N, C-alpha and C positions, 0 to 999 in steps of 0.2 A: 586472605595471609594476612594474620596480624605481623605488626612492626616487629622485629628481633633486634635488640641493639647489639652491637658488632664490636664494642669496645675489647669486651672479655677474649671474644674468640682474636682479634688482632694482637690483644697481649699475649695469648699464648702460642701464637703463632711467631710472633717475634722473639718472645722465650727459648723457644724450640729452637729458632732460628738454625767383595769381588768374586763378579763373576767372570768365568772363561767360556769365549764362543766355541760352541760344541759342534759348529757347522762342518761336515767333512769334505775335507777336497785333495786333491789329486790322489784318492784310494779308487785305484781302476779296481772294479769289479764287473761281475757277467750278472747280468739278470735275465733269467728265462721264466719265459711264462706259456699260459696256453688260453686260448681264448675259445668261450664256447656260448651259446646262449643259453635259453632258459630250460630248454629241455635238454641242455647237458649233448648239444651238436655243435662239433667245431666250426668254427667262423673262420673261411678262409680269408686271404688278401682286405683283412683289416689294418688300416694303418696306424701303427705304432709309433710313439712318441716320448722317449724318455729323457728329460734334460732337453739337449739339445740334439740329440742323438736319435735317427730314425731307422723303424724295419718295417716289414709286413708280415702277417702271418702267414706260413704254408697252408698244404690242403689238409693238412692234420692241426689246423688252429693254434701249431707253435709258433714261437717266435725268439730271437736271440739279439742281445743289447749289450755294447761294452760300454760303461759309464764311467768317468771318474768325478763327478758332482752330485755330492749326498748331503741333505736329502735332495731327491731330485721329481719333478712332476710327473706323471703317468698318463698321457693321453690316448683314447684310442676310440677309432672314427671307425664307419663303416655305412654306407649308405642307407642299410634296412635295418640300422640299430642308434638307439640315443648316445650320444658322446659319453664317454666313460671316463673320470678324473678320479685320479688317485694321486698318495703322496708315499714314496717308496725312499724308506731308510734304509741304513744298515743296521742290523741285528747287533743285540749287545754282544755278544762273544763273534768275533770278526771271521766271517768268512767269506771267499770268493766270489760264490756263486747266490745268487740270489732268485727265491722263486716264487715266482707271482700267479694267481688264477685270477681269471678276468670274465666276469658272466654279463655278457651285453643283454640288455632290456629291450624289445621291439618299443619303436616310439607310440605306438598306440597304448602300451600298458605301462610308458613311465610314467612313475608319479612322486620320484622324490624332486625333480626339479617343478619348480611353481611359474609359469609364466602368467606375468599380470595381462590382462587383457582390458578394452577399452572400458568393458561393462563395470568394473572393479575400480575404474578411477574416479574420482569425485572432486572437484572443486569447490575447496573448502570457503574461501570468501571470493565470490564472484562480481568483484565491485571493480570494472576495468581502469577508473581512473586513479585505484589505490596501487603503488610501487612500494611492496614487502619487502623491507628492509633486512630484516631479522623477525623471528618468531619464536614463542617456546609452548607446549604442548601443555595443559594445565590436567591436575588429575579427574578432575570433573568434565573431560573430553572439551573446554574450552580450550579456547587460544588465545592468546598474549602477545600483540607484534606492535612492531613499529614500522609508522608507514609514510611516504610523502603521498598526499592529496590535494592534486590543485595547489599545487606550489604550498603546501601549506604540512609541517609536519606533526603527528600526534604519534600519541601511545596507546593502543585498543585493545580492548577486550572483546571476544566474541564468546557466544555460547555454543552449546554441541551444533548448531542448528546453522553454524556459521555465520548468526545476527549480531550486529554492534553492539553490544551491553553498555558501553562505557568509554569513555575517551578523554584523554588531557594533552591540550597542548605542549610540543617539548620544543630545544632549541633544533636548529637545521642539522643536517647530516650526522645522524646518529649512526657506530660503527653496528656495533652491537647489540644484545639483549644476553645476559649472564645469569646463570642460578648458581648459586654459591654452596658449599656444605653443610650450609644453615637452611636451606631451601627458600633465602631470598633471591630477588630477583633486583639485578642489577642493571642500570642502562647509561652504556660505555660509550664514550665519545675519542676523538683522538688527543684530546688533553685531560678531561676530567671522567669522573665515575660518578652515579647516582644512586644509591637505592632508593627502591620503590617498594611502596606498599597497597596491597588491595585488601580492602576491610568492607564486608558485606560489598555494597553497591560502589562503593566512593575505592579512586584513585588518588593517589599521592605521589608526589617524589621529594625527596630532602634536597637538604644543601648538598652542593658538589664537592668531592674532597681532587683532588691532583691526583690522577690519574698512574704518574710516576711512582712503583712501588707497591702501592695500595692494591691496585687490579694482579700483579703478580703474588703479593702476600697471599689473597685472598684464594687465586688457583691455586697454590700449595696445598691448602689443605683440600683432602677428597675424602673424609669420612669423618662424622662428627656424630656421637650419641650424648645421653645426659652424664655418661660416667668417663669417655676416651676423646680423645681428636688423634685423626693421625694425616700426619703430610709430609710432605718431600723437600729435603734439599738436590741440588743438583751440584756438579763439582768436575774437573778435571775437563772443563771444556768443553760442559753438560754432555759427558760420555759415562759419569758416573751418578747415577740417581741412590738416594737413602731415603729412606721410609723410616719415621719417628712417631711411635705411637705413647702420646700423652693422656695422662692422668690428670683429669681440670681438678679436680679439689687438690691433689698434692702437688701439682706441676711437676712430677717428674716423668721424666721420659726413657723409652728404650727405644733400640735399634731393632726394628720390626724385620727390616729386610733390605740389603744392596745387594744391586745389580749394577754392571760397567763392562761395556767394550773396550778391553784393554789393547786390542788390537788398533783401534781407530783412534786412541789415545797415543799408543806409542809413534803413529807416525802422523798426529798432533806435534807432537813433542820435537820431533823430525825437522818439520815444517819450519816451528818458531827455534828452532836454532840456527836453521837454513836462512830465515828471514832477519835474524836477528844481524848478519853478518852482512846482509843484504842493506840491509837500513845504514848500517855506519859506511858501507861503500859508498853509497849515495850521495854522502855527504862530503867524503872526502877526496875519493875518486877523480883524477883529473883526465882520465883516458876514456876516451868516447866509446870505445867498444864496450871497456868494462861498465860502462855507465849502463849503456843498452842492454847489458846482460843481466845488469843489477835491476833493471826497471821493471822487464820482463819476470825476474823472481817475484817482485814485488805486486805486478798486477796477478801472478798466480797465486799470492798470498790473499789477496781481496777477493779470488775468486773462488778460491778453497775456505773459507771463512766464510763468506757470504751466502754463497750456494751450493758449495758441495757438503760441508758439514751441518748436521740434524742434531737436535739432540736424541740422546739414546732411548727409544720407546720402550719404556717396561710399566706398564702402567697399571692402577689399582682401580677394582671396581668391586661395591658391594653387590652381590649376587645372593638372594635370600636370606639365609642368616649366616652369612660367612663372607669374608673379603677373599678376593682374589689377584693375587700379583699375576700378571701374563708377561713372563721372561723371556720376550724374544730373541735374545744374545744367548742364551742357555737351552731355548727350545723346551721350554719347560714351563708350568703354573703350579705358584704357590698358595694353598688354600690357608686363611689363619681363620679361627675364632674372631668374634667382634670386640673380644678382649684382649687379642694379641695371642695369642697359643696357634703354636703351627699346628696344625690338622695332618696335612698331606701334599703329594704333588704327584705331576701326570705329564707324559710329553704332549709338545705344542708342534704341529707341524702345517698348519693351515697356513703362516705365513710364506711359505714356498709356494703356493699356488701363482700362477701366472695373472698379473694387474693388480696385485694387492696396495691399499695405498694405505697404510701401515695406520691404521684405524680401525678400533672396535668401537663398536655401537650399543648400550644396554637400553632397553626399554624402559619407560616411565616408570615402571610397577617393580624395575630391578628383579625380574625373574628370568631373561631371557638376554643373552648378548650374539652379536652378528658381528663377522668380520666383513670389511668392505673391497670391491674388487671392481674397478674400471676398465673397459676396454671400447677403442673408440667411441667413449661418452656414454656405451650401456655400463650402469652398476648393476651389479651382482651382488646380495648378501647372502651369507654361509652362516647359518645357526651352529654355533660352538655347545655342546654337549658339556654342560659344567663338571660332569662327574670323569669325563675321560680323553676330554679335547678334540673329541671325533667330530666330523660333519655331520649333522644330521637330517637339516634339511637346507636348499637351495633356491632362493628365489630371485630372479631375473626381471629387471624392470625394464621394460623396452620402450613403453609410450612415450616419455620425455629425456633427452637425454641432457648429459651432466647437470643431472639434480644436485640441488645444496640442501645446507642444513637438514640434512637428516635424523627425524627423530622417529620413535618409534611406541607405540600405546596402544592398548588394548588389540585389536584384529587389522591394526591399520600402520601403515607407513605415511608419514610426513615429511613433504621436501616442498623448498621452493625451487622455481623453474623459470628462466629466462623465456619471453615471448619471443620469436624467432622473427617477428613481423618487427617489434618495437626492441631493441635489443635493452632500451633503458627501463623496462617492466619486468617484475618480479611479482609471478602469484603463487599462492600458497594451493597444493594438490593433496590427498592423500589416495593411498592405494591397498587394496587390501592383501594381508600377508597371504590368505589362505584362495 
């Protein structure tokens, strides 16, 4: 990787410096369905779950459930068949009855879900003394990692076989490796950011910059080519995101997309009004009971701002020859050309499956995208069809619980795993997608 000057990029980012939630609630609808097997035979006594409501199929395979929250996850279980998962949404034209048809597959014929076996798992860098703090998969199947090894810290490069090809000593306690929109890799510390470069067989680290401001500025750039750059800005207490497309030559910018969670923002405004009054009372009231109430409100404010509120998750990804914005507030994905022309949109509902981590992961080739789900430490990836937003494949990782830093390249999922015997050690593994 050759060294790239970021002066132009940072200048552009500095220069550039509403959606309505369509989740239906409190709308009662009747869900009627029939459960059969592959031969069309009704499946009786199958366990049905729609949202938080439960039911069982009768002798003819029929079930009826009333539900008030949509979209709702439909789960069907039976001892002789593989679990069935789907999402039920209200039709475009309101109907008080929703008809569904479920076909259960025998466990021996189930092919949609892939469970990774031990034979498909590989230890990428089997050096027990090296604690892997973070890593990045490279296009040539190599790995760039930062690690601690015998009380010293290094940035190392590995080839496709997991063999060390180069290393350079670094400061103690790095936080992460970060690849920006120009494909340049940075080494991040709690107070500094270092641009790095790998040229042929040599590795270099440049002079540090203060982390404050620069890191967020680089993160705000989500796409760049020879003509255009796309960045985002947060506002309204991080409940509104605006994507700007900037022409690199003319420096002209235009709004590509705006998404926001108005409901969440209104709640935050109400909190701010109440807590402004609470702050005033804390300094002026002489009544002990009043002070107790005010301090309780103030504590709630801190909890709300630090723990409850998260930035709205409406990410942009490059996939194949297009730019995709996944608006999880509006339950829709919007597709643009790389020149910023809107092409189409389609509905998405994968985010309502249980255990969603509010995380989408693309492969390094930028041709596939997966949604991540966790349940009791077990991670499941669902591949999203970029044409229609449907789930087209489910992959369950059962060997290692609580995997971290998931990355996908070629036919493998790469991740770090904390050793259960020595909690201070992290190792890199990869597992087959198929």
